[in-house]
C-alpha positions in Angstrom: 0.0 0.0 0.0 1.3 3.5 -0.9 2.1 5.5 2.2 0.4 8.5 0.6 -3.3 8.9 -0.3 -5.0 11.8 -2.1 -8.3 13.3 -0.9 -10.1 12.0 -4.0 -8.8 8.5 -3.3 -10.0 8.8 0.3 -13.5 9.6 -0.8 -13.8 6.3 -2.6 -12.7 4.1 0.4 -15.3 1.9 2.0 -16.0 3.2 5.5 -16.3 -0.3 7.1 -12.7 -0.7 8.1 -11.6 2.9 7.5 -10.3 4.9 10.5 -9.2 8.5 10.0 -6.9 10.1 12.6 -6.6 13.9 13.1 -3.0 14.6 14.1 -2.9 18.4 14.0 -0.8 20.1 16.7 -0.6 23.6 18.1 -2.5 25.9 20.5 -6.0 24.8 21.4 -5.6 21.9 19.0 -8.3 19.7 20.6 -10.8 22.6 20.5 -9.9 23.1 16.8 -10.6 19.4 16.2 -14.0 19.7 17.9 -14.8 22.8 15.9 -14.0 21.1 12.6 -12.5 17.8 11.4 -12.9 15.4 8.5 -16.1 13.4 9.2 -15.4 10.5 11.4 -11.9 11.5 12.3 -10.5 10.5 15.7 -8.1 12.8 17.5 -4.6 11.7 18.3 -2.3 13.9 20.3 1.4 14.3 19.5 2.6 15.0 23.1 0.3 12.5 24.9 -0.2 9.7 22.4 2.7 9.8 20.0 5.4 10.5 22.6 6.3 9.8 26.2 7.9 13.1 27.2 10.4 12.9 30.0 11.9 15.4 32.4 15.3 15.7 30.6 15.4 16.0 26.8 19.2 15.3 27.0 18.1 11.6 27.3 15.6 10.8 24.6 14.9 14.3 23.1 11.7 16.3 23.2 9.5 13.6 21.8 10.8 10.2 22.8 8.7 7.1 21.8 6.3 5.7 24.3 6.6 2.0 25.1 5.1 -0.2 22.4 2.7 -1.6 25.1 1.5 1.9 26.0 1.0 2.7 22.3 -1.0 -0.5 21.8 -3.4 0.6 24.6 -3.8 4.0 22.9 -4.6 2.4 19.6 -7.1 0.1 21.3 -8.7 3.1 22.9 -9.0 4.7 19.4 -10.8 1.6 18.1 -8.0 0.4 15.8 -7.7 -3.2 14.8 -5.1 -5.2 12.9 -7.1 -5.0 9.7 -8.1 -1.3 10.0 -7.3 1.0 7.1 -5.8 4.1 8.8 -5.5 7.5 7.1 -3.7 10.2 9.1 -3.7 13.9 8.4 -2.4 17.1 9.9 -2.3 20.7 8.7 1.4 20.9 7.8 1.6 18.7 4.8 2.2 15.6 7.0 5.2 17.2 8.6 3.8 18.0 12.1 2.6 14.7 13.4 0.8 12.7 10.6 4.1 11.2 9.3 5.2 10.4 12.9 1.8 8.7 13.5 2.3 6.8 10.2 5.8 5.6 11.3 4.6 4.5 14.7 1.6 2.7 13.3 3.8 0.9 10.8 6.4 0.2 13.4 3.7 -1.3 15.6 3.1 -3.8 12.8 -0.1 -2.4 11.2 0.0 -2.7 7.4 -2.7 -0.5 6.0 -1.6 3.0 7.0 -1.5 6.2 4.8 -0.9 9.9 5.2 -3.4 12.3 3.5 -1.5 14.2 0.8 -1.8 18.0 1.4 -3.5 17.4 4.8 -6.4 19.3 6.2 -6.1 22.2 3.7 -6.2 19.8 0.7 -9.2 18.0 2.2 -11.0 21.4 2.3 -10.1 22.2 -1.3 -11.3 18.8 -2.5 -14.6 19.3 -0.5 -14.3 16.3 1.7 -17.1 16.0 4.2 -16.4 17.6 7.6 -18.1 17.5 11.0 -17.7 18.9 14.5 -17.9 17.6 18.1 -16.5 14.4 19.5 -16.8 11.1 17.6 -18.1 8.0 19.2 -16.6 4.5 18.5 -15.9 1.2 20.2 -12.6 0.2 21.8 -10.8 -2.8 20.4 -8.2 -5.3 21.7 -5.0 -5.4 19.7 -2.5 -8.2 19.7 0.3 -7.2 22.1 3.7 -6.5 20.6 7.1 -6.9 22.2 8.9 -4.1 20.4 8.9 -1.7 17.5 9.3 -3.3 14.1 11.0 -0.4 12.2 14.7 0.4 12.8 15.7 3.1 15.3 19.1 4.6 16.2 20.3 5.9 19.5 22.7 8.8 20.1 25.5 6.3 20.5 24.6 4.6 17.3 24.7 7.9 15.4 28.1 8.8 16.9 29.6 5.3 16.1 28.2 5.3 12.5 29.6 8.7 11.8 33.0 7.8 13.3 33.2 4.7 11.1 31.8 6.5 8.1 29.3 3.6 7.7 26.0 5.5 7.6 24.7 8.7 6.1 23.1 10.8 8.7 20.5 13.2 7.3 19.2 16.3 9.2 15.9 17.3 7.7 15.5 20.6 9.5 15.4 23.9 7.7 18.9 25.0 6.4 19.1 28.0 8.7 18.7 25.7 11.8 21.3 23.2 10.4 23.7 26.1 9.6 23.5 27.4 13.1 22.1 30.8 12.1 19.4 30.6 14.7 17.4 28.0 16.7 13.7 28.7 17.4 13.0 25.6 19.5 16.1 23.9 21.0 18.7 25.5 23.3 21.6 25.6 20.9 21.9 26.2 17.1 23.9 24.0 14.8 24.1 20.4 13.7 25.6 17.0 14.4 29.2 17.0 12.9 29.1 14.9 9.8 25.4 15.0 9.2 24.2 16.3 5.9 21.2 18.6 5.4 18.2 17.7 3.2 15.2 19.7 4.5 12.0 17.8 4.6 10.3 20.6 2.7 12.1 19.5 -0.4 9.9 16.4 -0.4 7.0 18.6 -1.5 5.9 20.5 -4.6 4.8 24.1 -4.7 1.3 23.1 -3.7 2.4 21.3 -0.6 1.8 17.8 -2.0 4.4 15.0 -2.0 6.5 14.9 -5.2 5.8 11.9 -7.3 7.7 8.7 -6.3 9.9 8.7 -9.4 10.9 12.3 -8.8 11.7 11.6 -5.2 13.7 8.6 -6.2 15.8 10.4 -8.7 16.3 13.3 -6.3 17.6 11.1 -3.4 19.7 8.8 -5.7 21.5 11.9 -6.9 21.9 13.5 -3.5 23.2 10.2 -1.9 25.2 8.9 -4.9 28.6 9.0 -3.1 27.3 8.4 0.4 27.1 5.3 2.6 23.9 3.4 1.7 22.7 2.9 5.3 20.6 6.0 6.2 19.8 7.5 9.6 17.2 10.3 9.6 16.8 12.9 12.3 15.3 16.4 12.8 14.6 18.4 16.0 12.8 15.8 18.0 12.1 12.8 15.8 8.8 14.1 14.3 9.5 15.8 11.0 12.2 13.2 10.3 9.3 10.8 9.7 8.2 12.9 6.8 11.5 12.1 5.0 11.3 8.5 6.0 7.8 8.4 4.5 9.1 10.1 1.3 11.9 7.6 1.0 9.5 4.7 1.5 7.1 6.3 -1.1 10.0 6.5 -3.5 10.8 2.8 -3.1 13.8 2.9 -0.8 14.4 0.5 2.1 13.1 1.9 5.4 15.9 4.0 7.0 16.7 4.3 10.7 15.0 7.0 12.8 17.1 8.8 15.3 14.3 9.6 17.7 16.2 11.9 20.1 17.5 14.0 17.2 19.0 17.4 17.6 17.0 18.1 20.8 18.9 15.2 22.5 22.3 15.7 20.9 22.5 19.4 21.5 21.6 19.0 25.2 24.0 16.0 25.9 27.1 17.2 27.7 30.3 16.9 25.8 28.8 16.4 22.3 30.4 18.5 19.5 28.3 21.0 17.7 29.0 22.1 14.1 27.9 25.3 12.4 28.2 26.6 8.9 28.2 30.3 9.8 
């Protein structure tokens, strides 16, 4: 199944096993969901459902993964089953939390998971049906998992791979953050020494839709032609990194590793070198 689905394709899906998740983030986000969401969509919260935020971001970053057991309980509470067809959207072209939800759902072992191309705005343009208020649905009981299925890297893994020149570490943040010009979220500006910068925004066209798979494939093959084939993707806190992982999967590449802690962990960890391009 393609990891990306268009609004027109979503219109034609049978509702029997379809579950739509609203993964928008921001101020008053739940109230925004209650005010207006795609009909039938269930709300999933980045900070509460897609992360287990600890006291010290130096160990795990700003959005560390919850345990797979806890995530299974969240999915059961959302009425998700092994055979559900899940479509996730946000209002940032998949880059806020929709792609993170996609990665976690796939890593939990669910097969039929897609991100809505263009997100909430595209759904409005394509006149999908919307509703307001809370949705009602039945809870389910998922098969328990012992661990995440997709590959992840720790801070120590990233450091070792860069030292041995055995992996390509891709930082998907905006160039000004990577360069160290300024840092709007984390405490220190800059990047992991040896990481290369390919902003996640380059996965999208001028309308905010994903580039076609063949275009993405050609783009990344060219950018990575002389680099180690094993890929580790990171961002600020392991959220927008999933946007590039989705794009690579859409283009037909093997699933790369996600460095969940990302810059928010590396930049706070005592003794870690910080590089800048300014």
